[in-house]
C-alpha positions as CSV (number, residue, x, y, z in Angstrom):
1,M,121.2,97.4,109.8
2,K,120.0,97.5,113.4
3,I,117.6,94.9,114.7
4,S,115.0,95.5,117.4
5,L,115.9,92.8,119.8
6,K,112.9,93.6,121.9
7,L,110.6,92.9,119.0
8,L,112.5,89.6,118.2
9,F,112.4,88.3,121.7
10,L,108.8,89.5,122.3
11,G,107.8,87.6,119.1
12,L,109.5,84.5,120.4
13,F,108.0,84.9,123.9
14,L,104.5,85.2,122.4
15,A,105.0,82.3,120.1
16,N,106.2,79.9,122.9
17,S,104.5,81.2,126.1
18,V,102.3,78.9,128.1
19,F,99.2,80.3,129.8
20,A,99.0,78.7,133.3
21,S,95.8,77.4,134.6
22,E,95.0,78.5,138.2
23,E,91.5,77.2,139.1
24,A,88.4,75.8,137.4
25,T,86.1,78.7,136.7
26,S,83.8,79.1,133.7
27,N,83.7,79.0,129.9
28,L,80.9,79.5,127.5
29,N,79.5,76.0,127.9
30,S,79.8,75.9,131.7
31,Q,78.2,79.3,132.1
32,K,75.0,77.9,130.5
33,N,75.3,74.6,132.3
34,P,77.5,74.9,135.4
35,E,77.4,71.3,136.4
36,K,78.8,70.2,133.0
37,K,82.5,70.7,132.4
38,L,83.8,71.3,128.9
39,T,86.2,68.6,127.6
40,L,88.4,68.5,124.6
41,E,89.7,65.8,122.2
42,A,92.7,66.5,119.9
43,I,92.8,64.4,116.7
44,W,96.0,64.5,114.8
45,K,95.6,64.1,111.0
46,T,99.3,64.9,110.4
47,P,102.1,66.1,112.7
48,L,101.1,69.7,111.7
49,H,97.3,69.3,111.4
50,A,95.3,69.0,114.6
51,I,91.5,69.0,114.9
52,L,90.2,70.0,118.3
53,K,86.7,68.6,119.1
54,F,85.0,70.2,122.1
55,S,82.3,68.2,124.1
56,D,79.7,71.0,123.4
57,G,79.8,70.2,119.6
58,R,82.2,72.9,118.6
59,E,85.3,72.1,116.5
60,A,88.4,74.0,115.7
61,Q,91.5,73.3,113.5
62,F,95.0,74.7,113.1
63,L,94.9,76.2,109.6
64,A,97.1,78.6,107.6
65,E,96.9,81.0,104.7
66,E,100.0,80.7,102.4
67,F,101.3,83.6,100.4
68,D,103.2,83.7,97.1
69,S,106.8,82.5,97.2
70,Q,109.5,85.1,96.8
71,K,113.3,85.1,96.5
72,P,114.8,87.9,98.5
73,V,118.5,88.6,98.4
74,V,120.7,89.0,101.4
75,K,124.0,90.9,100.9
76,L,127.2,89.8,102.6
77,V,130.3,92.0,102.8
78,P,133.5,90.4,104.1
79,T,134.9,92.4,107.1
80,E,137.6,90.1,108.5
81,T,139.3,86.9,107.4
82,N,142.5,84.9,107.8
83,C,141.5,82.8,104.7
84,P,143.6,83.1,101.5
85,L,141.0,85.5,99.9
86,Q,141.7,88.6,97.9
87,K,142.0,91.7,100.0
88,T,139.6,93.8,97.9
89,A,136.1,95.3,98.3
90,V,133.6,92.6,97.3
91,T,129.9,91.9,98.0
92,C,128.4,88.4,98.0
93,S,124.7,87.7,97.6
94,I,122.6,84.8,98.8
95,E,119.3,84.3,97.1
96,I,116.9,82.6,99.5
97,P,113.6,81.1,98.3
98,T,111.0,81.8,100.9
99,R,107.5,80.5,101.8
100,S,105.2,82.7,103.9
101,Q,102.2,81.7,105.9
102,V,99.9,82.9,108.7
103,G,98.7,80.2,111.0
104,A,95.7,80.3,113.4
105,L,93.3,78.2,115.4
106,V,90.0,78.6,113.4
107,W,86.4,77.5,114.2
108,T,85.3,74.8,111.7
109,Q,82.1,73.8,113.6
110,Y,80.0,76.1,115.9
111,P,76.4,74.8,116.3
112,D,75.0,77.8,118.2
113,Q,76.7,80.5,116.1
114,P,77.5,79.1,112.6
115,Q,78.6,82.6,111.5
116,K,81.7,82.0,113.5
117,I,82.9,79.2,111.2
118,G,86.1,80.4,109.5
119,Q,86.9,82.9,112.2
120,V,89.9,82.8,114.4
121,V,89.2,81.4,117.9
122,K,89.4,84.0,120.6
123,R,90.1,83.7,124.3
124,R,89.0,85.7,127.3
125,Y,90.6,85.1,130.7
126,V,89.8,86.1,134.2
127,I,91.5,89.3,135.2
128,Q,89.7,90.0,138.5
129,V,87.5,88.3,141.0
130,D,85.6,90.5,143.5
131,S,84.6,89.6,147.1
132,N,81.4,88.0,145.9
133,G,83.2,85.7,143.5
134,Q,82.1,87.7,140.4
135,K,84.6,87.3,137.6
136,T,85.8,90.0,135.2
137,F,87.1,88.8,131.9
138,S,89.7,90.3,129.6
139,K,89.0,91.5,126.1
140,A,89.0,88.9,123.4
141,E,92.4,87.8,122.1
142,D,93.3,85.7,119.1
143,V,94.6,82.2,119.8
144,F,97.7,81.1,117.9
145,L,97.8,83.9,115.3
146,N,101.4,83.9,114.0
147,S,103.0,84.9,110.7
148,D,105.9,82.8,109.6
149,I,108.5,82.8,106.9
150,S,110.4,79.6,106.1
151,Y,113.8,80.6,104.8
152,E,115.7,78.4,107.2
153,L,116.7,74.9,106.2
154,T,113.8,72.8,107.4
155,T,113.3,71.6,103.8
156,Y,116.9,70.4,103.7
157,K,116.3,68.3,106.8
158,N,112.9,66.9,105.9
159,Q,112.6,66.3,102.1
160,A,114.4,66.5,98.8
161,V,115.1,70.1,97.7
162,T,114.5,71.0,94.0
163,E,117.0,73.2,92.2
164,N,114.6,76.1,92.3
165,E,114.4,75.8,96.2
166,K,118.1,75.9,96.9
167,W,119.9,78.8,98.4
168,K,122.2,80.3,95.7
169,M,125.3,82.4,96.5
170,T,127.4,84.5,94.2
171,C,130.0,87.3,94.6
172,D,130.4,90.3,92.4
173,L,134.1,89.2,92.1
174,K,133.3,85.8,90.6
175,D,136.3,83.9,91.8
176,F,136.5,85.5,95.3
177,L,135.5,82.3,97.1
178,K,137.5,80.0,94.8
179,P,140.4,79.5,97.3
180,L,137.9,77.8,99.6
181,V,136.6,75.3,97.1
182,S,138.0,71.8,97.0
183,T,139.4,71.0,93.6
184,H,138.2,67.4,93.3
185,K,134.6,67.8,94.7
186,K,133.9,71.4,93.7
187,E,132.6,71.9,97.3
188,L,132.8,74.8,99.7
189,K,132.4,73.4,103.2
190,V,131.6,75.6,106.1
191,Y,132.0,73.8,109.4
192,T,130.1,76.4,111.4
193,M,128.0,79.3,110.0
194,A,126.9,81.5,112.9
195,G,124.5,84.5,112.9
196,E,125.6,87.3,115.2
197,I,123.9,90.2,116.9
198,S,125.6,93.1,118.6
199,F,124.9,93.2,122.3
200,S,125.7,96.0,124.8
201,N,128.2,94.8,127.5
202,N,127.3,96.7,130.7
203,E,130.7,95.9,132.2
204,T,132.8,97.3,129.5
205,G,130.4,99.8,128.1
206,G,131.0,98.6,124.6
207,N,129.3,96.3,122.1
208,E,130.1,92.7,121.5
209,N,129.0,90.2,118.8
210,R,127.3,87.1,120.1
211,S,126.0,84.1,118.2
212,F,122.3,83.4,118.3
213,Q,122.0,80.7,115.7
214,M,124.4,78.2,114.1
215,M,124.5,75.8,111.3
216,E,127.1,73.0,111.2
217,D,128.6,71.1,108.3
218,V,127.2,73.3,105.5
219,I,128.0,72.2,102.0
220,F,127.8,74.4,98.9
221,H,128.4,73.0,95.4
222,E,130.2,75.4,93.1
223,K,129.5,75.7,89.4
224,S,130.7,78.6,87.2
225,G,130.9,80.9,90.2
226,T,127.5,80.1,91.7
227,Y,127.4,78.2,95.0
228,S,124.3,76.1,95.6
229,L,123.5,75.1,99.2
230,E,123.2,71.3,99.1
231,S,123.1,70.1,102.7
232,I,123.5,70.9,106.3
233,G,124.4,68.7,109.2
234,N,122.8,70.5,112.1
235,L,120.8,73.7,112.9
236,M,120.8,75.3,116.4
237,G,119.4,78.5,117.8
238,F,116.4,80.6,118.5
239,I,116.4,83.4,115.9
240,P,116.5,82.9,112.1
241,L,120.1,82.8,110.9
242,L,120.2,85.8,108.6
243,L,118.2,88.2,110.8
244,G,121.4,89.2,112.5
245,Q,123.9,92.0,111.7
246,N,126.9,89.7,111.1
247,L,127.6,86.2,109.8
248,H,130.7,84.2,110.8
249,W,132.1,81.2,109.0
250,V,134.6,78.6,110.2
251,T,135.7,77.0,106.9
252,Q,138.8,75.6,105.2
253,S,140.9,76.5,102.2
254,A,141.4,74.4,99.2
255,D,144.6,72.9,100.8
256,N,142.6,71.9,103.9
257,Q,143.8,74.6,106.2
258,F,141.1,75.9,108.7
259,C,140.3,79.6,108.5
260,E,137.5,82.1,109.3
261,V,135.5,84.8,107.5
262,S,133.2,87.4,109.0
263,F,130.6,89.2,107.0
264,S,128.4,92.2,107.7
265,V,124.7,91.4,106.7
266,N,122.2,93.5,104.8
267,N,118.9,91.6,105.1
268,S,116.4,94.4,104.3
269,Q,114.7,92.5,101.6
270,L,114.1,89.5,103.9
271,V,112.7,91.8,106.7
272,Q,110.5,93.6,104.2
273,I,108.7,90.3,103.3
274,Q,107.8,89.8,107.0
275,S,106.5,93.3,107.4
276,T,104.1,93.0,104.4
277,I,102.2,90.0,105.9
278,D,99.1,91.3,107.7
279,V,98.1,88.7,110.4
280,N,94.8,90.5,110.9
281,S,93.6,90.0,107.4
282,L,93.2,86.3,107.0
283,N,91.1,85.2,104.0
284,P,88.8,82.4,105.2
285,K,88.5,81.0,101.7
286,K,92.3,80.5,101.5
287,L,92.7,78.7,104.9
288,K,93.9,75.1,104.7
289,P,95.7,72.6,106.9
290,I,99.3,73.5,107.7
291,E,101.6,71.7,105.3
292,W,105.1,72.9,106.1
293,S,107.2,73.8,109.2
294,G,108.8,77.2,109.6
295,F,110.4,79.1,112.5
296,L,107.3,80.0,114.5
297,I,104.8,77.4,113.0
298,N,106.0,73.9,113.4
299,Q,105.1,70.6,115.1
300,K,106.5,71.7,118.5
301,T,104.6,75.0,118.6
302,I,101.4,73.4,117.5
303,Q,101.7,70.7,120.1
304,M,102.3,73.4,122.7
305,K,99.2,75.3,121.5
306,V,97.1,72.2,121.9
307,R,98.3,71.9,125.5
308,Q,97.5,75.5,126.1
309,V,93.9,75.1,124.8
310,E,93.5,72.1,127.0
311,M,94.3,74.3,130.0
312,M,92.3,77.3,128.7
313,I,89.0,75.4,128.7
314,A,89.2,75.0,132.5
315,N,89.3,78.6,133.3
316,E,88.8,80.8,130.2
317,I,86.1,81.6,127.6
318,L,86.8,80.5,124.1
319,E,84.5,82.1,121.5
């Protein structure tokens, strides 16, 4: 399956971009009362829940609408290995419990226009200043409107994981991975698990696989041919692990010999979930404080958005 890298990187850019402040101009409040500058106080209720109180009486919060959990299956087909595995056609499947949400900065107090309560905060920025100092503003754009799916291992790092929340892996040849399982602990240990995407190499004219995310010290527990993901040591990277075209393991055999396995990845079910979330159809009645971290909605991105809003109020209109 081919991935649109432009879309992936554009999504990451939009999720993490910082809108630079150039000069103090005007916002809704200062247009009415030029000598009074709008100020902002951020109140953190939790690391993921910020309330923004504006000096003109308006208030906004980072809220999210959460969608029903699903369990898409990602298919893995071994393509290369030097591990003592059977040389036969086999497909392994990883069932991944997911949580989906759309996060936004939403008006929760708006004294002059109470009809805006529950609506996503919009920004308009200066796009032109004429010779008389007259400013032209952009069309209104949503602030912090992101869809997010948590199928990475944030829960493994931050809290206990129930049996129903664990990744589960099986192979259609039940004992295919058995040579990698330690006999005394019934563990399959993967020292590095790296997602890979095929990039074009301009120098050679060919394609090369490059890692974009890696998990280290991954432990699966085996029981009757089912491998439950129990823990990870570290997670690094900038694109969710299983959105790539390939997956590469550095692991060890049951007799403690290091070896490697490469898989091709079919993640169509995972991608389909993302495409079904409509970020433009938030239900105000279902919005609530953000409770869990994902790939695009987490403590770091919310803190960044608070800083952006602090800069926006100096030279933009928030409405």
